[in-house]
C-alpha positions in Angstrom: 5.6 -0.3 20.5 3.2 -2.8 19.0 3.6 -3.2 15.3 1.6 -5.4 13.1 2.4 -5.6 9.4 0.1 -7.4 6.9 1.3 -8.7 3.6 0.5 -11.2 0.9 -2.4 -9.5 -0.7 -2.9 -9.1 -4.4 -5.1 -10.0 -7.3 -6.6 -13.5 -7.5 -9.1 -15.1 -9.8 -12.4 -16.5 -8.5 -11.6 -19.9 -7.2 -8.0 -19.0 -6.6 -5.9 -18.8 -3.4 -3.8 -16.4 -1.5 -1.9 -16.5 1.8 -1.8 -13.5 4.0 0.8 -12.9 6.6 0.8 -10.8 9.7 4.2 -10.0 11.2 4.1 -9.0 14.9 6.6 -7.2 17.0 6.7 -5.1 20.2 4.8 -7.6 22.4 5.0 -11.3 23.4 3.2 -12.7 20.4 2.7 -16.2 22.0 0.6 -14.7 24.8 -2.2 -13.3 22.7 -5.2 -14.4 20.7 -5.1 -12.9 17.3 -7.7 -11.8 14.7 -8.1 -11.1 11.0 -10.6 -8.5 9.9 -11.5 -7.1 6.5 -13.1 -4.0 5.1 -14.7 -3.8 1.7 -15.3 -0.4 0.0 -18.4 1.2 1.4 -18.8 -1.4 4.1 -18.0 -1.7 7.8 -14.9 -3.6 8.9 -15.9 -7.2 9.7 -14.4 -10.1 11.6 -12.9 -12.9 9.6 -11.1 -15.3 11.9 -9.5 -15.7 15.3 -6.8 -18.0 16.6 -5.8 -18.8 20.2 -2.4 -18.0 21.5 -1.3 -21.6 21.9 -0.4 -22.3 18.3 -3.9 -22.7 17.1 -5.8 -24.9 19.5 -8.9 -22.8 19.1 -10.0 -21.2 15.9 -13.1 -19.3 15.0 -14.4 -18.2 11.6 -17.0 -15.9 10.2 -19.8 -17.9 8.5 -18.8 -16.3 5.2 -15.3 -17.8 5.1 -15.7 -21.0 7.1 -14.5 -24.0 5.1 -12.6 -21.7 2.7 -10.1 -19.8 4.9 -7.7 -21.3 7.4 -6.0 -19.2 10.1 -2.7 -20.3 11.6 0.3 -19.0 13.4 3.9 -19.7 14.0 4.8 -18.4 17.5 8.5 -19.0 16.8 8.3 -16.5 13.9 5.9 -14.1 15.6 3.7 -14.4 12.5 0.1 -15.2 11.8 -1.3 -16.4 8.5 -4.6 -16.6 6.7 -4.8 -19.2 3.9 -7.6 -18.2 1.6 -8.9 -20.7 -0.9 -11.9 -20.9 -3.2 -11.9 -17.1 -3.3 -15.0 -15.2 -4.4 -15.4 -11.6 -5.7 -17.1 -10.8 -2.4 -13.8 -11.5 -0.6 -12.4 -8.4 -2.1 -11.4 -6.2 0.8 -8.5 -4.8 2.7 -7.4 -7.3 5.3 -6.1 -6.4 8.7 -4.7 -8.2 11.7 -4.7 -7.3 15.3 -4.7 -8.8 18.8 -8.1 -9.9 20.0 -7.9 -7.4 22.9 -7.6 -4.6 20.3 -4.9 -2.6 18.7 -4.8 0.4 16.4 -5.5 -0.6 12.8 -2.4 -1.0 10.6 -2.1 -0.5 6.8 -3.7 -3.8 5.9 -3.2 -5.7 2.7 -5.5 -5.4 -0.3 -7.1 -8.6 -1.7 -8.9 -8.3 -5.0 -10.8 -11.2 -6.5 -11.7 -10.7 -10.1 -11.5 -12.4 -13.4 
């Protein structure tokens, strides 16, 4: 069955960086567009970034992260990444990955930005 496992979260200082990973299995990873979402406490889950299936020819970002976050993927490793830089306290959230077409939400990985 489809399995998506997020990792790489943690505590970062404002202005710092983190790289998240999303390990995929149970489907042909290279055939699907993939998304990152996040959910902060008390807020609805929101879209962060999207990447096309062809190794990243097309990428889309939420306005709030454009220019600071970079989405990428390695189809040979069935893994997607989110490089987060210039982190802000408002980036604090639990981050999730899924196929653009939709999947059940996984456990996510917690990112906390605080001094």
